[in-house]
C-alpha positions as CSV (number, residue, x, y, z in Angstrom):
1,M,-62.1,59.1,-13.3
2,A,-58.5,58.2,-13.0
3,A,-56.7,56.0,-15.1
4,T,-56.0,52.3,-14.1
5,A,-52.5,51.4,-14.2
6,T,-51.4,48.8,-16.4
7,I,-49.5,45.8,-15.2
8,F,-47.4,43.8,-17.7
9,P,-47.4,40.4,-17.8
10,L,-44.5,38.2,-16.6
11,E,-41.8,37.5,-19.4
12,N,-39.0,35.3,-19.4
13,G,-36.0,37.8,-18.6
14,D,-37.5,40.5,-17.6
15,K,-35.8,43.1,-14.9
16,L,-37.4,43.9,-12.3
17,T,-38.0,44.8,-8.4
18,R,-39.1,42.3,-6.1
19,N,-42.5,44.2,-5.4
20,E,-43.0,44.6,-9.4
21,F,-42.6,41.0,-9.6
22,E,-45.2,40.2,-7.0
23,R,-47.4,42.9,-8.4
24,R,-47.3,41.1,-12.0
25,Y,-47.2,37.3,-10.6
26,N,-50.3,38.3,-8.5
27,A,-52.0,39.7,-11.7
28,M,-51.2,36.0,-13.0
29,P,-53.4,33.5,-11.1
30,N,-53.1,30.8,-13.7
31,L,-49.5,31.2,-14.1
32,K,-48.2,28.2,-11.8
33,K,-44.0,28.7,-11.1
34,A,-42.3,31.8,-11.8
35,E,-39.4,33.2,-9.9
36,L,-37.0,36.4,-9.1
37,I,-33.2,35.4,-9.4
38,E,-30.8,38.2,-8.9
39,G,-33.4,40.3,-10.4
40,I,-34.4,38.3,-13.5
41,V,-37.4,36.7,-13.9
42,Y,-37.6,32.8,-15.2
43,M,-40.6,31.5,-15.9
44,A,-40.9,27.4,-15.9
45,S,-41.6,25.1,-18.9
46,P,-44.1,22.7,-19.2
47,L,-43.1,19.5,-16.8
48,R,-42.6,16.3,-17.6
49,I,-43.5,13.5,-15.0
50,T,-40.8,11.1,-15.8
51,N,-37.7,14.3,-15.3
52,H,-39.6,16.1,-12.8
53,G,-43.1,15.0,-11.6
54,E,-42.3,11.8,-10.3
55,P,-38.8,12.7,-8.8
56,H,-40.4,15.4,-7.2
57,A,-42.8,13.2,-5.7
58,R,-40.3,10.9,-4.4
59,I,-38.6,14.1,-2.6
60,I,-41.8,15.1,-1.0
61,T,-42.8,11.6,0.2
62,W,-39.0,11.5,1.7
63,L,-39.2,14.8,3.3
64,G,-43.0,14.5,4.2
65,F,-41.9,11.3,6.3
66,Y,-39.2,12.9,8.0
67,K,-41.5,15.6,9.0
68,A,-44.3,13.4,10.2
69,F,-41.8,12.4,12.9
70,T,-40.2,15.6,13.6
71,P,-42.9,18.1,15.2
72,S,-42.4,22.1,14.8
73,L,-41.2,22.0,11.4
74,Q,-42.8,23.3,8.1
75,L,-42.6,21.2,5.0
76,G,-42.9,23.6,1.8
77,D,-43.9,22.3,-1.8
78,N,-43.3,24.8,-4.5
79,C,-43.4,28.0,-2.0
80,T,-42.3,31.2,-2.8
81,V,-39.6,32.4,-0.5
82,R,-38.9,35.8,-0.5
83,L,-35.3,36.0,0.0
84,D,-33.8,39.5,-0.4
85,A,-34.8,42.3,-2.3
86,N,-33.8,40.8,-5.7
87,N,-34.5,37.5,-5.0
88,E,-37.8,35.2,-4.6
89,P,-37.2,31.9,-5.9
90,Q,-39.9,28.9,-5.6
91,P,-38.4,25.5,-4.7
92,D,-39.0,22.5,-4.8
93,G,-39.2,21.7,-1.9
94,L,-38.5,23.0,1.9
95,L,-38.1,22.3,5.1
96,R,-37.7,25.1,8.1
97,I,-37.6,24.9,11.4
98,I,-40.8,27.3,12.9
99,E,-39.6,28.2,16.0
100,G,-36.1,29.9,16.6
101,G,-35.5,29.2,12.9
102,Q,-34.0,31.4,10.1
103,S,-36.6,32.2,7.9
104,T,-40.5,33.7,9.4
105,I,-43.9,33.2,7.8
106,S,-45.1,36.7,7.0
107,E,-48.7,38.6,7.4
108,D,-49.5,37.6,3.8
109,G,-48.3,33.8,4.0
110,Y,-45.0,33.8,2.7
111,V,-41.6,32.7,3.5
112,E,-39.7,35.2,4.5
113,G,-35.9,34.8,5.0
114,A,-33.6,31.5,4.5
115,P,-35.5,27.7,5.2
116,E,-32.8,25.9,6.7
117,L,-33.1,23.1,3.8
118,I,-34.4,23.9,-0.2
119,V,-34.5,21.6,-2.8
120,E,-34.3,21.5,-6.1
121,I,-35.0,18.7,-9.0
122,A,-33.0,19.7,-11.7
123,A,-33.5,18.9,-15.4
124,S,-33.4,21.7,-18.0
125,T,-32.8,23.9,-14.8
126,V,-29.5,22.5,-14.4
127,S,-27.4,25.1,-15.3
128,L,-29.6,27.7,-12.8
129,D,-29.7,25.8,-10.0
130,L,-25.7,24.9,-9.9
131,H,-24.9,28.1,-10.8
132,Q,-27.2,31.7,-10.0
133,K,-29.7,29.7,-7.7
134,L,-26.6,28.0,-5.5
135,N,-25.2,31.2,-5.5
136,V,-28.2,33.0,-4.0
137,Y,-28.9,30.4,-1.7
138,R,-25.1,30.3,-0.3
139,R,-25.4,34.1,0.4
140,N,-28.5,34.4,2.2
141,Q,-27.2,31.8,4.5
142,V,-29.5,28.5,3.4
143,Q,-27.8,26.5,5.3
144,E,-28.1,23.0,3.3
145,Y,-28.5,22.9,-0.5
146,L,-29.7,19.8,-2.3
147,V,-30.2,19.2,-6.2
148,W,-31.0,16.2,-7.5
149,R,-29.4,16.2,-11.4
150,V,-32.6,13.9,-13.5
151,D,-31.0,13.8,-16.4
152,D,-27.2,12.8,-15.0
153,H,-28.5,10.5,-12.5
154,E,-26.8,12.1,-9.7
155,L,-27.5,14.2,-6.7
156,D,-26.2,17.1,-5.3
157,W,-26.2,17.5,-1.2
158,F,-24.4,20.9,-0.1
159,R,-23.9,22.1,3.5
160,L,-23.0,25.4,4.2
161,T,-19.7,25.9,6.0
162,N,-17.5,29.2,6.9
163,E,-19.6,30.6,4.0
164,E,-19.1,28.2,1.2
165,Y,-21.2,25.4,0.0
166,I,-19.0,21.8,0.9
167,K,-20.7,18.8,-0.8
168,L,-21.7,16.1,2.0
169,E,-20.2,12.5,0.5
170,P,-21.7,9.3,1.5
171,N,-20.7,7.6,4.7
172,A,-19.9,3.6,4.5
173,D,-22.7,2.6,3.9
174,G,-23.8,5.1,1.1
175,I,-26.0,7.0,3.0
176,I,-26.1,10.9,3.0
177,C,-26.9,12.0,6.7
178,S,-28.0,15.7,7.2
179,Q,-26.1,17.9,9.4
180,I,-28.9,20.2,10.3
181,F,-31.7,17.6,10.8
182,P,-30.4,14.9,12.6
183,G,-32.3,11.7,11.6
184,L,-32.7,13.0,8.0
185,W,-30.8,10.1,6.2
186,L,-30.8,9.8,2.5
187,D,-30.3,6.6,0.5
188,R,-28.8,8.0,-2.3
189,S,-28.6,4.9,-5.0
190,A,-32.0,3.5,-4.0
191,L,-33.4,7.3,-4.8
192,L,-31.6,7.5,-7.8
193,A,-33.1,4.0,-8.8
194,G,-36.8,4.6,-7.6
195,D,-36.8,2.7,-4.7
196,L,-38.8,4.7,-2.6
197,P,-39.3,1.3,0.3
198,Q,-35.4,1.5,0.8
199,V,-35.7,5.4,0.7
200,L,-38.2,5.4,3.8
201,A,-36.5,2.2,5.2
202,I,-33.2,4.1,5.8
203,L,-34.9,7.0,6.4
204,Q,-36.8,5.5,9.6
205,E,-33.2,4.2,10.8
206,G,-32.7,7.7,11.1
207,L,-35.5,8.7,12.9
208,A,-34.5,5.5,15.5
209,T,-31.4,7.1,16.5
210,D,-30.8,9.4,20.0
211,E,-29.7,12.0,17.7
212,H,-33.3,12.4,16.4
213,Q,-34.7,12.5,19.6
214,A,-32.2,14.6,21.0
215,F,-33.0,17.0,18.4
216,V,-37.3,16.4,18.6
217,E,-36.7,17.4,22.5
218,E,-34.6,20.6,21.4
219,I,-37.0,22.0,19.0
220,S,-40.2,21.1,20.6
């Protein structure tokens, strides 16, 4: 009888191909989150509700509300994304256009290619999210990348322009407006303050614009 090949567990800092990363990840069903960034394995520490769980829930609520009124989009929460041979992140949130967008869904149910928007909640992972991941997402043409630096009480929203990420700035009313998803408006101060009703009120204003309606008609 042929010997069964040993599958070693994932460890932080392992240098692996994407195929080997997936093989080991699939052999660890109790593992909640692991990522391959530039060929190196990163595994998440236990997550606190204060600096990750609740901020994550706010972001997903905001994105989910937008998706509810914008058909033909797909919202992902902690979904693995196959970007290239050395990068398989598991972003906190993503929003993708289903038909005619940049990414596809593989036969085994994974996102392949770059979603239009990726969101990361960064506490202990700030350095990774703003350096290695930022470069990976930029190189793979993720059109917008939002990083909420929870411990710094800051939010960075980048737009890919001429192969570089340019930070989007709030308008005169303190609102940041997506350039890829019309009507996806964010009251930065309200989000950072935990005022979710205000965040959703401003989003509703964005959803009521002619630009959002035109976008819905375009992608439907």
